Backbone bond lengths (Angstrom), bond angles and torsions (degrees), N, CA, C in turn:
res aa  C-N    CA-C-N  psi(-1)  N-CA   C-N-CA  omega(-1)  CA-C   N-CA-C  phi
1 M - - - 1.463 - - 1.522 110.71 -
2 L 1.337 116.56 143.52 1.452 121.16 178.02 1.520 111.85 -80.97
3 L 1.332 117.78 -25.37 1.455 122.96 -175.91 1.521 109.87 -121.14
4 N 1.337 115.96 150.02 1.460 118.31 173.96 1.532 108.77 -78.62
5 P 1.335 118.49 164.95 1.470 120.87 -175.20 1.531 114.24 -55.36
6 Q 1.339 117.58 -40.14 1.468 120.13 -179.31 1.528 110.99 -64.71
7 E 1.334 116.71 -43.78 1.460 120.66 178.99 1.524 111.07 -63.58
8 L 1.339 116.39 -39.89 1.461 120.67 -178.75 1.529 110.99 -67.05
9 I 1.327 117.07 -38.28 1.468 120.39 178.53 1.532 110.45 -64.03
10 L 1.333 116.97 -44.30 1.462 120.51 178.31 1.526 111.34 -62.60
11 L 1.332 116.14 -41.24 1.456 120.92 179.07 1.530 110.75 -63.78
12 C 1.323 116.43 -42.20 1.466 120.77 179.17 1.531 111.52 -64.14
13 L 1.327 116.95 -39.19 1.463 120.69 178.10 1.527 110.78 -64.56
14 G 1.340 115.88 -39.26 1.456 119.73 176.87 1.511 112.04 -63.69
15 F 1.323 117.04 -44.80 1.459 120.93 179.83 1.528 111.11 -67.38
16 F 1.324 116.78 -37.71 1.461 121.08 176.20 1.531 110.13 -58.92
17 S 1.329 117.16 -45.39 1.462 121.76 -178.42 1.524 111.49 -65.00
18 I 1.331 115.95 -42.41 1.469 120.20 178.72 1.525 110.58 -61.76
19 A 1.330 116.46 -47.38 1.468 120.61 -179.67 1.521 111.25 -62.55
20 L 1.331 116.98 -39.94 1.459 121.89 179.27 1.520 110.73 -59.90
21 L 1.320 116.63 -45.92 1.463 121.44 -176.63 1.526 112.08 -74.08
22 Y 1.320 116.74 -49.78 1.460 120.29 -174.19 1.535 112.30 -68.58
23 S 1.329 117.51 -36.56 1.465 119.57 -178.11 1.519 112.06 -66.25
24 S 1.324 117.85 -20.83 1.463 120.58 -178.14 1.524 112.56 -65.56
25 V 1.349 117.20 -19.03 1.466 120.05 177.89 1.530 111.41 -121.87
26 G 1.330 116.84 17.70 1.457 119.98 175.21 1.515 115.68 90.43
27 F 1.333 118.35 3.52 1.458 121.27 179.95 1.526 110.37 -90.32
28 G 1.346 115.68 166.79 1.455 119.93 179.68 1.514 113.74 -103.10
29 G 1.347 116.44 -24.34 1.461 120.95 -178.88 1.510 114.48 91.58
30 G 1.336 117.54 13.45 1.462 121.60 -174.01 1.509 114.90 -55.23
31 S 1.336 117.92 -41.88 1.464 120.52 -177.76 1.517 111.36 -64.59
32 S 1.330 117.08 -36.80 1.467 120.79 179.29 1.530 111.26 -73.95
33 Y 1.333 117.55 -37.02 1.472 119.87 175.84 1.526 110.13 -59.69
34 L 1.326 115.38 -44.55 1.465 119.80 -179.88 1.519 111.13 -60.02
35 A 1.343 115.84 -43.73 1.462 120.29 -177.35 1.525 111.00 -61.80
36 I 1.330 117.35 -41.75 1.468 121.13 -178.39 1.524 111.21 -73.46
37 L 1.327 116.60 -42.16 1.466 120.03 -175.64 1.523 112.66 -65.45
38 T 1.335 116.77 -27.86 1.467 118.93 177.76 1.527 111.25 -64.79
39 L 1.329 117.36 -18.33 1.462 121.40 179.90 1.522 112.48 -87.47
40 V 1.334 117.71 -18.57 1.466 119.69 -172.79 1.528 114.31 -121.49
41 F 1.330 118.46 -23.15 1.462 121.71 178.33 1.522 108.99 -108.06
42 S 1.307 116.16 141.62 1.472 119.50 179.79 1.523 112.48 -93.02
43 S 1.328 117.11 -26.22 1.463 120.73 -177.19 1.526 110.87 -87.43
44 F 1.324 115.71 126.30 1.467 120.39 177.56 1.523 111.26 -61.79
45 F 1.326 117.28 -36.08 1.465 120.90 179.97 1.531 110.88 -66.63
46 D 1.343 116.58 -39.81 1.464 120.56 175.68 1.528 110.67 -61.26
47 I 1.322 115.44 -44.21 1.470 121.02 -178.42 1.518 110.85 -61.83
48 R 1.331 115.23 -50.53 1.466 119.61 -174.84 1.523 111.53 -66.73
49 T 1.319 117.29 -44.06 1.459 120.85 -179.02 1.525 111.51 -64.63
50 T 1.325 116.53 -45.90 1.463 120.60 -178.02 1.522 111.23 -63.81
51 A 1.334 117.16 -44.86 1.470 120.79 -179.99 1.520 111.01 -62.99
52 L 1.320 116.06 -41.55 1.463 120.25 -178.14 1.526 111.18 -66.99
53 L 1.329 116.74 -41.28 1.465 119.97 178.56 1.532 111.60 -66.80
54 C 1.326 117.14 -40.14 1.466 120.11 176.78 1.527 110.32 -62.71
55 N 1.307 116.15 -42.65 1.467 121.28 176.61 1.533 110.13 -57.40
56 L 1.324 115.55 -45.88 1.462 121.35 -177.51 1.523 111.50 -64.20
57 V 1.328 117.13 -41.80 1.467 120.86 179.83 1.526 111.02 -61.77
58 V 1.326 116.97 -43.88 1.473 120.70 -177.56 1.523 111.12 -65.93
59 V 1.334 117.54 -49.97 1.463 118.94 -175.50 1.523 112.23 -73.86
60 S 1.328 117.84 -25.96 1.467 119.71 175.59 1.527 110.06 -63.79
61 G 1.338 115.96 -45.74 1.461 119.77 177.45 1.512 112.01 -63.36
62 S 1.334 116.75 -39.28 1.465 120.67 178.64 1.524 111.20 -65.08
63 C 1.330 116.30 -45.45 1.466 120.35 179.92 1.522 111.24 -59.86
64 F 1.321 116.86 -40.18 1.464 120.53 179.84 1.525 111.20 -61.18
65 L 1.331 117.02 -45.12 1.465 119.92 -179.48 1.525 111.70 -71.85
66 Y 1.328 117.23 -38.17 1.471 119.76 175.71 1.532 109.94 -60.93
67 Y 1.324 116.39 -39.31 1.471 120.68 179.07 1.527 110.82 -65.24
68 K 1.323 116.53 -44.56 1.466 120.70 179.87 1.527 111.65 -62.27
69 R 1.331 116.60 -32.15 1.467 120.45 -178.90 1.526 112.50 -88.53
70 G 1.341 116.99 -0.86 1.463 120.42 176.08 1.516 115.32 83.73
71 F 1.331 117.62 21.71 1.463 120.50 -178.40 1.528 113.43 -99.21
72 M 1.339 117.84 -4.72 1.466 121.00 -178.96 1.516 109.43 -91.12
73 D 1.309 116.04 95.26 1.464 122.23 -179.05 1.534 108.45 -94.88
74 F 1.338 116.13 85.37 1.460 120.61 -172.81 1.530 112.63 -61.42
75 K 1.314 117.13 -31.82 1.469 120.15 179.74 1.523 110.08 -61.56
76 K 1.334 116.85 -36.22 1.462 120.89 178.99 1.528 111.99 -84.33
77 F 1.339 116.71 -26.46 1.459 120.10 -173.24 1.529 113.27 -83.65
78 I 1.340 116.93 -35.78 1.466 121.00 -173.11 1.529 113.43 -56.19
79 P 1.354 120.02 -42.25 1.473 118.67 -179.94 1.526 113.64 -55.95
80 F 1.329 118.11 -35.16 1.459 120.56 177.87 1.522 110.77 -63.03
81 V 1.335 115.88 -39.82 1.460 121.35 -174.93 1.524 111.77 -75.43
82 I 1.333 116.62 -38.18 1.466 121.42 -176.95 1.526 111.23 -55.93
83 T 1.329 116.05 -43.09 1.471 118.83 -177.80 1.524 112.74 -89.29
84 S 1.336 117.29 -23.08 1.468 118.99 -175.95 1.520 112.50 -71.71
85 I 1.331 117.28 -37.83 1.471 120.07 -174.10 1.530 112.25 -63.33
86 P 1.348 119.77 -53.28 1.465 117.87 -179.50 1.526 113.24 -65.92
87 L 1.335 116.93 -35.91 1.462 118.77 -178.60 1.533 111.68 -74.85
88 A 1.330 117.81 -24.73 1.467 120.06 173.59 1.529 109.76 -66.28
89 F 1.336 116.63 -40.35 1.463 120.36 175.57 1.534 110.47 -62.82
90 L 1.344 115.85 -41.34 1.461 120.21 179.44 1.519 111.24 -63.81
91 G 1.339 115.79 -44.27 1.460 120.31 -179.87 1.511 112.09 -60.84
92 A 1.326 116.29 -37.86 1.462 120.52 -178.67 1.528 112.52 -66.46
93 S 1.328 116.53 -18.84 1.462 119.94 -177.03 1.526 113.23 -88.25
94 F 1.335 117.53 -11.30 1.464 120.94 -177.92 1.526 111.57 -76.96
95 K 1.323 116.00 146.31 1.459 122.33 174.72 1.534 107.62 -110.11
96 L 1.318 116.54 117.47 1.455 121.11 -178.59 1.526 110.23 -126.20
97 K 1.332 116.58 162.36 1.456 120.22 169.29 1.514 107.10 -72.20
98 E 1.316 115.31 107.02 1.457 120.26 -167.80 1.521 113.23 -61.45
99 N 1.339 118.23 -44.53 1.462 118.60 -173.72 1.525 111.81 -65.18
100 I 1.324 118.07 -39.78 1.466 120.96 178.80 1.518 110.11 -65.00
101 F 1.328 115.60 -44.70 1.459 119.44 -179.40 1.527 111.15 -61.15
102 F 1.335 116.74 -44.52 1.460 119.92 -176.92 1.526 112.08 -70.43
103 I 1.320 118.14 -30.27 1.462 120.44 174.52 1.527 109.95 -62.42
104 I 1.332 115.75 -46.00 1.469 120.51 179.02 1.524 110.36 -64.34
105 L 1.327 116.13 -45.20 1.461 120.60 -178.36 1.528 110.87 -63.52
106 G 1.338 116.99 -47.37 1.462 120.16 -179.55 1.513 111.71 -60.19
107 A 1.323 116.27 -43.60 1.466 120.23 178.95 1.525 110.87 -63.20
108 A 1.338 116.64 -40.26 1.467 120.53 179.63 1.525 111.18 -63.92
109 L 1.334 117.17 -41.08 1.465 120.67 179.07 1.532 110.95 -65.53
110 I 1.316 116.81 -41.61 1.468 120.67 -179.88 1.525 110.81 -64.36
111 I 1.340 116.26 -46.00 1.470 120.25 179.12 1.515 110.64 -62.90
112 S 1.341 116.38 -41.86 1.464 120.91 179.26 1.523 110.85 -61.41
113 A 1.328 116.64 -42.99 1.465 120.59 -179.41 1.519 111.40 -64.95
114 L 1.328 116.74 -45.27 1.462 119.93 -179.90 1.524 111.48 -64.58
115 A 1.345 116.30 -39.91 1.465 119.88 178.09 1.523 111.07 -63.69
116 L 1.342 116.35 -37.85 1.463 120.36 179.47 1.530 110.79 -66.77
117 V 1.328 117.05 -37.17 1.465 120.83 176.44 1.526 110.36 -62.83
118 V 1.334 116.11 -47.98 1.464 120.44 -179.59 1.522 110.88 -61.37
119 Q 1.331 116.43 -44.77 1.463 120.36 -179.50 1.526 110.90 -61.79
120 T 1.331 116.40 -42.65 1.465 120.68 -177.17 1.523 111.51 -68.04
121 I 1.334 116.37 -43.67 1.461 120.41 -177.53 1.526 111.58 -68.18
122 T 1.331 116.41 -34.88 1.470 119.81 -175.52 1.519 113.86 -89.53
123 L 1.331 118.36 0.96 1.461 119.59 176.51 1.528 109.61 -60.10
124 P 1.309 118.38 131.93 1.463 120.62 -176.29 1.520 113.75 -73.47
125 T 1.318 117.94 -12.01 1.456 120.46 -175.80 1.511 110.10 -144.83
126 Q 1.318 116.84 157.16 1.464 121.40 176.70 1.522 111.21 -75.31
127 E 1.324 117.57 -17.39 1.461 120.88 -177.04 1.522 110.33 -71.00
128 E 1.317 116.52 136.17 1.461 121.36 179.43 1.526 109.37 -92.09
129 I 1.317 115.27 116.04 1.459 120.65 -177.33 1.526 108.88 -97.92
130 K 1.340 116.42 123.34 1.468 121.35 179.80 1.528 109.81 -88.48
131 K 1.325 115.04 149.28 1.461 121.41 174.80 1.519 109.17 -114.72
132 K 1.317 116.07 148.32 1.465 120.57 -179.99 1.518 110.22 -95.02
133 Y 1.342 114.82 138.53 1.456 121.66 179.28 1.522 108.96 -131.64
134 P 1.334 117.85 153.65 1.470 119.98 178.18 1.524 111.20 -63.54
135 P 1.338 118.49 145.13 1.472 121.97 -175.91 1.523 114.50 -56.36
136 Y 1.349 117.01 -34.57 1.463 118.60 -176.45 1.525 112.34 -63.75
137 L 1.342 116.97 -21.99 1.457 120.00 -177.55 1.525 111.74 -65.39
138 T 1.348 116.99 -31.36 1.471 119.67 179.01 1.530 110.85 -65.08
139 Y 1.337 116.10 -37.71 1.467 119.37 177.73 1.534 110.66 -66.04
140 I 1.328 115.92 -41.20 1.468 120.42 -179.81 1.529 110.40 -64.78
141 L 1.330 116.26 -46.24 1.461 120.30 -179.77 1.533 111.40 -63.57
142 G 1.336 115.74 -44.75 1.461 119.54 179.14 1.511 111.49 -60.12
143 G 1.336 116.49 -43.75 1.453 120.32 179.16 1.521 112.40 -65.60
144 G 1.331 116.03 -43.38 1.461 120.10 -179.97 1.521 112.38 -63.31
145 I 1.330 116.12 -44.57 1.462 119.96 179.03 1.527 110.35 -67.96
146 G 1.340 116.91 -37.50 1.459 120.40 176.97 1.523 111.49 -61.84
147 L 1.333 116.44 -43.37 1.465 121.14 177.93 1.527 110.49 -60.80
148 L 1.336 116.28 -45.30 1.457 121.12 179.38 1.523 111.03 -63.54
149 S 1.326 116.54 -40.07 1.467 120.94 178.73 1.527 111.04 -62.21
150 G 1.334 115.64 -42.12 1.457 119.58 178.50 1.514 112.30 -64.82
151 L 1.337 116.91 -38.79 1.457 121.32 178.83 1.527 111.87 -63.99
152 V 1.337 115.38 -41.36 1.459 120.54 -173.08 1.519 112.21 -89.35
153 G 1.332 116.59 -37.06 1.452 120.48 179.68 1.513 114.63 88.50
154 I 1.349 117.91 20.66 1.463 119.90 173.62 1.527 108.70 -125.77
155 G 1.317 115.84 169.18 1.461 120.90 -174.69 1.521 113.35 -58.36
156 G 1.313 117.07 137.95 1.455 121.63 -176.30 1.516 114.88 -75.17
157 G 1.329 116.83 -15.63 1.463 119.34 -177.35 1.507 112.95 -60.52
158 I 1.335 117.09 -33.14 1.454 120.75 -177.40 1.530 111.65 -70.96
159 F 1.344 117.44 -19.90 1.453 121.16 173.51 1.526 110.64 -89.11
160 L 1.326 115.29 -39.58 1.462 120.80 -173.81 1.526 112.63 -69.21
161 A 1.325 117.71 -43.84 1.465 121.19 -174.05 1.524 113.79 -60.03
162 P 1.352 120.02 -50.08 1.468 118.11 -179.66 1.518 113.13 -64.12
163 V 1.338 117.53 -35.38 1.465 120.45 178.16 1.530 110.80 -61.97
164 L 1.327 116.30 -48.39 1.459 120.36 -178.40 1.524 111.71 -68.84
165 N 1.323 117.25 -32.66 1.460 119.58 175.40 1.525 111.23 -66.72
166 H 1.331 116.66 -39.47 1.466 120.42 175.01 1.526 110.50 -59.56
167 M 1.313 115.58 -43.06 1.461 121.03 -176.81 1.527 112.89 -75.63
168 R 1.326 116.17 -13.35 1.470 121.67 -173.02 1.527 109.78 55.05
169 W 1.333 113.81 45.46 1.467 121.65 -177.87 1.515 111.26 -63.99
170 E 1.310 116.54 -37.91 1.462 122.23 179.09 1.518 108.15 -155.03
171 K 1.318 116.57 179.17 1.450 120.33 173.00 1.530 108.81 -63.46
172 S 1.323 116.08 148.21 1.462 120.68 -173.95 1.530 112.31 -58.80
173 I 1.322 117.78 -33.18 1.455 120.33 -179.70 1.526 110.94 -67.05
174 K 1.336 117.16 -35.58 1.471 120.12 177.39 1.528 111.30 -73.77
175 I 1.323 116.78 -31.43 1.461 119.92 175.92 1.530 109.90 -67.19
176 A 1.336 116.28 -39.19 1.472 120.16 176.22 1.523 110.50 -62.96
177 A 1.342 116.66 -40.49 1.468 120.58 177.94 1.527 110.53 -63.78
178 L 1.330 117.21 -41.50 1.465 121.28 177.82 1.521 110.61 -63.36
179 A 1.339 117.35 -41.51 1.468 120.63 179.09 1.525 110.66 -59.21
180 S 1.343 116.22 -42.60 1.469 120.28 178.27 1.522 111.11 -62.84
181 F 1.323 116.38 -45.22 1.469 121.04 -179.02 1.530 110.42 -64.75
182 F 1.318 116.29 -41.55 1.456 122.72 179.78 1.532 110.21 -60.90
183 I 1.342 115.81 -46.43 1.461 120.80 179.57 1.524 110.89 -67.47
184 L 1.339 116.54 -39.00 1.464 120.99 179.46 1.526 111.03 -57.74
185 V 1.319 116.58 -50.35 1.463 121.03 -177.76 1.526 110.77 -62.68
186 N 1.331 116.54 -44.26 1.459 119.45 -178.52 1.531 111.86 -70.14
187 S 1.349 117.16 -31.12 1.459 120.25 177.44 1.524 111.06 -68.42
188 V 1.331 116.52 -42.17 1.466 120.59 177.18 1.520 109.96 -61.37
189 S 1.339 115.78 -42.24 1.463 120.53 178.81 1.528 110.48 -62.56
190 G 1.336 116.27 -41.20 1.461 120.20 179.71 1.515 112.34 -65.77
191 I 1.326 117.29 -40.88 1.465 120.93 178.54 1.526 110.46 -64.82
192 A 1.330 115.40 -41.23 1.469 119.39 177.30 1.526 110.58 -59.39
193 G 1.328 116.04 -38.62 1.459 119.96 178.08 1.516 112.19 -65.51
194 L 1.334 116.80 -40.04 1.464 120.18 177.84 1.523 111.36 -63.87
195 V 1.331 116.08 -43.26 1.463 120.35 179.99 1.524 110.45 -63.01
196 S 1.327 116.23 -45.06 1.469 120.25 -177.63 1.526 111.81 -66.00
197 N 1.340 116.43 -30.09 1.467 120.13 -179.78 1.518 113.10 -88.49
198 G 1.348 116.55 -3.40 1.451 119.97 -178.96 1.510 113.93 72.98
199 T 1.348 117.36 22.66 1.467 121.28 -177.92 1.532 111.95 -113.13
200 F 1.315 116.63 16.33 1.465 121.02 178.14 1.525 108.30 -84.48
201 Q 1.320 116.24 106.31 1.464 120.10 -179.71 1.523 109.27 -152.86
202 M 1.344 115.00 147.86 1.459 120.53 -177.27 1.518 108.88 -156.50
203 P 1.335 118.58 137.59 1.472 120.21 175.35 1.527 109.17 -63.39
204 L 1.321 116.61 126.64 1.464 121.34 -167.11 1.519 114.21 -58.68
205 W 1.336 117.80 -59.59 1.462 120.10 -171.84 1.523 111.89 -71.22
206 E 1.318 116.39 -43.17 1.473 119.21 177.01 1.531 110.39 -62.19
207 G 1.326 115.56 -43.08 1.462 119.57 -179.12 1.516 112.49 -62.49
208 L 1.328 116.46 -45.76 1.469 119.87 179.75 1.525 111.30 -63.05
209 A 1.336 116.53 -41.45 1.474 120.02 179.85 1.530 110.70 -63.29
210 L 1.319 116.95 -40.60 1.464 120.56 -179.50 1.533 111.22 -69.74
211 L 1.323 116.91 -38.08 1.468 120.16 178.85 1.526 110.86 -64.23
212 V 1.323 117.10 -40.98 1.471 120.30 177.02 1.529 109.88 -64.74
213 S 1.320 117.47 -40.75 1.472 121.81 -179.15 1.526 111.64 -62.12
214 V 1.337 116.63 -45.52 1.469 118.40 -178.32 1.524 111.39 -74.81
215 L 1.332 117.24 -27.70 1.463 119.78 175.39 1.532 110.20 -62.44
216 I 1.329 116.13 -47.46 1.460 120.20 179.93 1.531 110.99 -66.84
217 G 1.338 116.40 -47.59 1.456 120.29 179.72 1.516 112.52 -61.68
218 G 1.334 116.24 -42.34 1.458 120.67 -179.85 1.516 112.61 -64.48
219 Q 1.323 116.23 -41.60 1.461 119.90 179.55 1.532 111.45 -66.63
220 L 1.326 117.22 -39.73 1.462 119.60 176.82 1.522 111.03 -65.05
221 G 1.340 116.18 -43.94 1.458 120.67 -178.13 1.517 113.21 -61.33
222 I 1.327 117.23 -47.04 1.458 120.18 -177.68 1.521 111.16 -69.17
223 R 1.332 117.33 -35.35 1.471 120.47 179.70 1.534 110.98 -69.73
224 I 1.325 116.75 -39.32 1.464 119.99 176.04 1.523 110.16 -63.76
225 S 1.327 116.06 -42.57 1.459 120.55 179.60 1.522 111.94 -61.13
226 L 1.319 116.88 -46.21 1.463 120.83 -176.95 1.526 112.31 -67.19
227 S 1.318 116.83 -28.46 1.468 119.28 -176.33 1.528 113.59 -99.36
228 K 1.351 116.69 -23.49 1.465 118.85 -171.96 1.529 115.10 -117.23
229 L 1.323 117.76 -36.19 1.464 119.92 -172.15 1.525 112.06 -81.73
230 T 1.327 116.17 134.06 1.461 121.79 172.36 1.527 108.87 -84.17
231 G 1.312 116.84 174.42 1.456 120.66 176.57 1.516 111.67 -57.95
232 R 1.332 116.02 -41.55 1.458 120.14 178.65 1.525 111.03 -65.60
233 G 1.321 116.75 -39.74 1.455 120.40 178.57 1.510 112.31 -63.21
234 I 1.336 116.80 -40.15 1.465 120.96 178.26 1.525 110.44 -63.53
235 K 1.340 116.10 -42.27 1.465 119.60 -179.56 1.523 111.35 -64.54
236 L 1.328 117.17 -43.55 1.464 120.01 -179.61 1.522 111.36 -66.37
237 T 1.337 117.20 -40.20 1.468 120.48 177.08 1.521 110.39 -63.85
238 T 1.338 116.70 -41.72 1.465 121.10 176.13 1.519 110.68 -57.95
239 A 1.333 116.39 -46.43 1.461 121.15 -178.91 1.519 111.46 -60.93
240 I 1.337 117.33 -42.26 1.468 121.47 179.98 1.527 110.83 -61.85
241 L 1.341 115.95 -45.98 1.468 119.74 -178.87 1.523 111.41 -65.83
242 V 1.335 116.74 -42.57 1.468 120.15 179.04 1.522 109.97 -63.66
243 F 1.332 117.37 -39.35 1.465 121.70 178.09 1.532 110.44 -62.00
244 M 1.337 116.55 -44.87 1.465 120.78 179.78 1.529 111.60 -60.39
245 V 1.330 115.87 -45.32 1.467 119.90 179.24 1.531 110.10 -65.82
246 G 1.340 116.59 -40.27 1.460 120.70 179.42 1.513 112.31 -60.27
247 V 1.334 116.72 -43.91 1.469 120.78 178.48 1.518 110.40 -62.56
248 R 1.333 116.25 -43.70 1.469 119.40 -179.27 1.529 111.27 -64.58
249 V 1.337 116.85 -44.37 1.466 120.37 179.69 1.529 110.33 -61.22
250 L 1.327 116.44 -44.34 1.452 120.89 -178.59 1.539 111.79 -65.11
251 M 1.337 116.78 -47.06 1.452 121.01 -175.39 1.523 113.06 -74.59
252 V 1.355 115.72 -50.53 1.460 120.04 -172.68 1.531 111.75 -81.58
253 N 1.343 116.57 -52.32 1.465 119.53 -175.51 1.532 112.51 -81.33
254 G 1.343 117.15 -36.47 1.447 120.33 -176.88 1.504 113.43 -85.42
255 L 1.339 116.51 -59.27 1.468 121.16 -177.03 1.525 112.42 -89.95
256 Q 1.338 116.54 -8.50 1.457 123.41 178.82 1.522 112.27 55.48
257 I 1.332 113.99 48.56 1.463 122.56 176.12 1.522 107.64 -109.46
258 S 1.303 118.55 125.74 1.465 121.98 -179.84 1.516 110.18 -72.07
259 I 1.347 116.00 132.60 1.470 120.46 176.95 1.514 108.67 -132.31
């Protein structure tokens, strides 16, 4: 084992908490898993594989429950995925000045989160009003978010959800379901890439313990969300999580300040 029992228990509790919180709005928690694993694992391949598998476990459970409750509208979701997959591969191939890019990205996430909070709080009614958009826009959005996901290397759901909530594309619960499906497809694609490149590796006991932790946390989070959270609650929780990730991206990746 790479970690002693006490360290592993603390790590599992952290992953459980992340999965509990992120799954409530359809996210997997991949960016937070990566941040924590860099502190405890020395191998980049171990870090990437473990985070991706944890992400996959959380969103798989969420997708299953969203499907059972009738929120998985595949006819509406597929266009996002069709364009996101190839453009995510394209984005991953670009070479950019990382700190400048992450400063812009972090600032954009923070502004998006704050705008979503203001929009949600100032809504005159609890009713969620949907707006109609031309079908081609879903392909454009899916491709754009896929490209951004490839550039950054984290799940696209955290970019897609606030944008669609701003647009009032659908009810917030369906947007959360789409975010889970979007992350699921991209996570499977990422794992396939690791396997094909021969870089799929994970410490056995630590990995299994973390997968069980996020499975339990993810299932609790999505069930609490489906039974307790209103549309407004989902939007505010989404905004908080996006804000947290935005601050981390800006400080750590952009300005290279440890937090």
